[in-house]
C-alpha positions as CSV (number, residue, x, y, z in Angstrom):
1,X,82.3,30.0,-48.2
2,X,83.8,32.1,-51.0
3,X,84.7,35.3,-49.2
4,X,87.4,36.0,-46.6
5,X,86.5,37.2,-43.1
6,X,88.1,40.6,-43.9
7,X,85.9,41.0,-47.0
8,X,82.8,40.1,-45.1
9,X,83.7,42.6,-42.3
10,X,84.2,45.3,-44.9
11,X,80.8,44.7,-46.6
12,X,79.1,44.5,-43.2
13,X,80.6,47.9,-42.3
14,X,79.1,49.4,-45.5
15,X,75.7,48.0,-44.7
16,X,75.8,49.4,-41.2
17,X,76.8,52.8,-42.7
18,X,73.7,52.6,-44.9
19,X,71.6,51.8,-41.8
20,X,72.8,54.9,-40.1
21,X,72.0,57.0,-43.1
22,X,68.4,55.7,-43.1
23,X,67.9,57.2,-39.7
24,X,68.5,60.8,-40.8
25,X,65.4,62.9,-41.0
26,X,64.4,65.0,-43.9
27,X,61.9,67.8,-43.5
28,X,59.9,66.9,-46.6
29,X,59.4,63.4,-45.3
30,X,57.7,64.8,-42.2
31,X,55.2,66.4,-44.5
32,X,54.8,63.6,-47.0
33,X,51.9,61.9,-45.2
34,X,49.7,65.0,-45.1
35,X,48.4,65.0,-48.7
36,X,46.9,61.6,-48.3
37,X,44.6,62.9,-45.6
38,X,43.2,65.1,-48.4
39,X,43.2,62.2,-50.8
40,X,41.0,60.2,-48.4
41,X,38.5,63.1,-48.4
42,X,38.5,63.5,-52.2
43,X,38.4,59.8,-53.2
44,X,34.9,58.6,-54.0
45,X,33.6,56.1,-51.4
46,X,33.3,53.2,-53.9
47,X,37.0,53.5,-54.7
48,X,37.8,53.6,-51.0
49,X,36.0,50.3,-50.5
50,X,37.8,48.8,-53.5
51,X,41.1,49.8,-52.2
52,X,40.3,48.4,-48.8
53,X,39.2,45.0,-50.2
54,X,42.4,44.7,-52.2
55,X,44.6,45.8,-49.3
56,X,43.0,43.2,-47.1
57,X,44.3,40.5,-49.4
58,X,47.8,41.5,-48.4
59,X,47.2,40.0,-45.0
60,X,47.1,36.5,-46.5
61,X,50.6,37.0,-47.7
62,X,51.9,36.8,-44.1
63,X,50.0,33.5,-43.5
64,X,50.4,31.7,-46.9
65,X,52.0,34.0,-49.4
66,X,48.7,34.0,-51.3
67,X,48.8,35.3,-54.8
68,X,52.0,37.1,-54.3
69,X,54.5,34.2,-54.1
70,X,57.3,34.5,-56.6
71,X,59.0,31.9,-58.7
72,X,62.1,30.2,-57.1
73,X,62.8,28.2,-60.2
74,X,63.3,31.3,-62.4
75,X,65.9,32.6,-59.9
76,X,67.7,29.3,-59.7
77,X,68.0,29.4,-63.5
78,X,69.8,32.8,-63.2
79,X,72.4,31.4,-60.9
80,X,72.9,28.4,-63.2
81,X,73.5,30.8,-66.1
82,X,76.0,32.9,-64.1
83,X,77.8,29.8,-62.6
84,X,77.3,27.0,-65.1
85,X,80.0,24.9,-63.4
86,X,77.9,24.6,-60.3
87,X,74.6,22.8,-59.6
88,X,71.8,25.1,-58.5
89,X,68.8,22.9,-57.6
90,X,67.8,24.3,-54.2
91,X,68.0,27.3,-52.0
92,X,70.8,25.6,-50.1
93,X,72.9,25.7,-53.4
94,X,72.3,29.5,-53.7
95,X,73.5,29.9,-50.1
96,X,77.0,28.8,-51.2
97,X,77.2,31.2,-54.1
98,X,79.6,34.2,-54.0
99,X,78.1,37.3,-52.5
100,X,79.1,39.3,-55.7
101,X,76.9,37.0,-57.8
102,X,74.0,37.3,-55.3
103,X,74.4,41.1,-55.5
104,X,74.3,41.2,-59.3
105,X,71.3,38.9,-59.6
106,X,69.3,40.7,-56.8
107,X,70.1,44.1,-58.4
108,X,69.1,42.9,-61.9
109,X,65.8,41.6,-60.7
110,X,65.3,44.9,-58.7
111,X,65.9,46.9,-61.9
112,X,63.3,44.8,-63.8
113,X,60.7,45.4,-61.1
114,X,61.6,49.1,-60.9
115,X,61.0,49.4,-64.7
116,X,57.7,47.6,-64.4
117,X,56.6,49.9,-61.6
118,X,57.5,53.0,-63.7
119,X,55.4,51.7,-66.6
120,X,52.6,50.9,-64.2
121,X,52.7,54.4,-62.7
122,X,52.6,56.1,-66.1
123,X,49.7,53.9,-67.3
124,X,47.6,54.5,-64.3
125,X,48.5,58.2,-64.3
126,X,46.3,58.7,-67.4
127,X,43.0,58.4,-65.6
128,X,43.7,60.4,-62.4
129,X,42.1,59.3,-59.2
130,X,40.1,56.5,-60.7
131,X,43.1,54.6,-62.0
132,X,45.0,55.5,-58.8
133,X,42.7,53.1,-57.1
134,X,44.2,50.3,-59.2
135,X,47.8,51.5,-58.9
136,X,48.1,51.3,-55.1
137,X,47.4,47.5,-54.8
138,X,49.4,46.8,-57.9
139,X,52.4,48.5,-56.4
140,X,51.9,46.5,-53.2
141,X,52.1,43.3,-55.2
142,X,55.2,44.5,-57.1
143,X,56.9,45.4,-53.8
144,X,56.2,42.1,-52.2
145,X,57.4,40.1,-55.2
146,X,60.5,42.3,-55.4
147,X,61.5,41.6,-51.8
148,X,60.8,37.9,-52.3
149,X,63.1,37.8,-55.4
150,X,65.8,39.4,-53.3
151,X,65.2,37.0,-50.5
152,X,65.8,34.0,-52.8
153,X,68.8,35.7,-54.4
154,X,70.5,35.6,-50.9
155,X,69.3,32.1,-50.2
156,X,66.3,32.7,-48.0
157,X,62.9,31.0,-48.5
158,X,59.9,33.3,-48.7
159,X,57.6,30.3,-48.4
160,X,58.8,30.3,-44.8
161,X,56.5,32.4,-42.6
162,X,59.6,33.8,-40.9
163,X,60.7,35.3,-44.2
164,X,57.3,36.7,-45.0
165,X,57.2,38.5,-41.7
166,X,60.7,39.9,-42.4
167,X,59.6,41.0,-45.9
168,X,56.6,42.9,-44.5
169,X,58.9,44.6,-41.9
170,X,61.2,45.6,-44.8
171,X,58.2,47.1,-46.6
172,X,57.4,49.0,-43.4
173,X,61.0,50.1,-43.0
174,X,61.1,51.6,-46.6
175,X,58.0,53.6,-45.8
176,X,58.7,54.7,-42.2
177,X,59.8,58.1,-40.9
178,X,63.1,58.4,-39.0
179,X,61.7,57.3,-35.7
180,X,60.1,54.3,-37.3
181,X,63.3,53.4,-39.1
182,X,65.3,53.4,-35.9
183,X,62.8,51.1,-34.1
184,X,62.5,48.7,-37.1
185,X,66.3,48.4,-37.6
186,X,66.7,47.7,-33.9
187,X,64.0,45.0,-34.1
188,X,65.7,43.4,-37.1
189,X,69.2,43.6,-35.7
190,X,69.4,40.0,-34.5
191,X,66.6,38.5,-36.5
192,X,68.4,35.2,-37.1
193,X,70.7,35.1,-34.1
194,X,68.0,35.6,-31.5
195,X,64.6,33.7,-31.6
196,X,63.1,36.4,-29.3
197,X,63.8,39.0,-32.0
198,X,61.8,37.1,-34.5
199,X,59.0,36.5,-32.0
200,X,58.9,40.2,-31.2
201,X,58.7,41.2,-34.9
202,X,56.1,38.5,-35.6
203,X,54.0,39.9,-32.7
204,X,54.2,43.4,-34.1
205,X,53.2,42.3,-37.6
206,X,49.8,41.2,-36.3
207,X,48.9,44.8,-36.9
208,X,49.8,44.4,-40.6
209,X,47.0,46.7,-41.7
210,X,48.9,49.6,-40.2
211,X,52.0,48.5,-42.2
212,X,50.0,48.4,-45.4
213,X,48.4,51.8,-44.9
214,X,51.7,53.4,-43.9
215,X,53.1,52.0,-47.1
216,X,50.2,53.5,-49.0
217,X,50.9,56.9,-47.4
218,X,54.5,57.0,-48.8
219,X,53.1,57.8,-52.3
220,X,52.2,61.2,-50.7
221,X,52.7,64.3,-52.7
222,X,53.6,62.7,-56.0
223,X,50.6,60.4,-55.8
224,X,48.3,63.3,-55.0
225,X,49.5,65.0,-58.2
226,X,48.7,61.8,-60.1
227,X,45.1,62.5,-59.5
228,X,45.3,65.1,-62.3
229,X,44.5,63.2,-65.5
230,X,47.3,63.0,-68.2
231,X,49.7,65.1,-66.1
232,X,49.6,62.2,-63.7
233,X,51.6,60.1,-66.1
234,X,54.8,61.9,-65.2
235,X,54.0,62.0,-61.4
236,X,52.8,58.4,-61.4
237,X,55.9,57.1,-63.1
238,X,58.2,59.1,-60.9
239,X,56.5,58.1,-57.6
240,X,56.4,54.4,-58.5
241,X,60.0,54.3,-59.6
242,X,61.1,56.1,-56.4
243,X,59.2,53.7,-54.2
244,X,60.5,50.6,-55.8
245,X,64.1,51.9,-55.8
246,X,63.8,52.4,-52.1
247,X,62.3,49.0,-51.5
248,X,64.9,47.3,-53.7
249,X,67.8,49.0,-51.9
250,X,66.3,48.1,-48.5
251,X,65.8,44.5,-49.4
252,X,69.3,44.1,-50.8
253,X,71.0,45.7,-47.9
254,X,69.3,43.8,-45.1
255,X,69.1,40.4,-46.8
256,X,72.8,40.7,-47.7
257,X,73.5,41.6,-44.1
258,X,71.8,38.4,-42.9
259,X,73.8,36.3,-45.4
260,X,77.0,38.0,-44.3
261,X,76.3,37.4,-40.6
262,X,75.3,33.8,-41.3
263,X,78.7,33.2,-43.1
264,X,80.6,34.9,-40.3
265,X,78.9,32.8,-37.7
266,X,79.5,29.6,-39.7
267,X,83.2,30.5,-40.0
268,X,83.6,31.1,-36.3
269,X,82.0,27.8,-35.4
C-alpha cells in the first residue's frame, strides 16, 4: 500500500462530501424529463423501433459485456508508461499502484471519452431527430466503456458480472433525480463489504430497461433542441459533453472510494 491511513481517510472524506452534494435537488432537474415525453410523440415510429432494438442490446452487457467490453491491455500499458520501474501484467498489479496515478489515468481516459462524446453530439446534431436516433445508443456505448475504463484504472475487472452490475448502477446514479441518488448511494454503500448489498443491487438491476430509459431521459431539454437541424450541432455537443462529464465524475468518485475502503480494510487486517 502506497498511502498512509491518514491520507486515505482524507480522500474518503472528500468522496463522502461529493456524495452529499449529489443528493441536493435542483429545480431544473425536476423538469428535465418532461421534454422527452414530447420527443416520444414527435419521433417517427420507425425510429422509435430502431432505438428500442439498440437499447435492448445493452441488456447483454450485464450478462456478458457484449460488444461494449473495453481493452484491459491498453490501460495496463498506460500504467507501465507512468511507472516503468514496476511490472503491470494483470489487474492485481494495478491494485498496488498509487492512488494518485490511478486518478490521473482514470481522469485522462475520461477526458478522451468526453471529447469523443462532444464530437459525436455535434455530428449527429446536423440531422435533427433522424440522427438523434443514432446518437442515443452511441452515447450509451461511450458511457459503458468510460465506466469500464475507470473500473480497470482502479483495479476492478469489468469482465466480472459484479462489476458490470455496479457499472449499470453508476449509469443510473448519474441520471437519477435526488430521491434516486439517495437510494442508489445507500445501496452501493457497502458493495464489497457486504454480500447482501451486492445481491440486492443485482436483483434491482433485473429491471435494467428502466435504467436505460432513465438514462435516455437525462438528455432532456438539450436533446430536444438537438431535433432542430444544424442548430442541433451546438445543443448536441453540449448535452453529450455534460452527460459524459457527469458519468466520468461519478465513476471516478465511487470506484476510488471502493479502492480506498479495500486498502483501509487490508491495513486493518
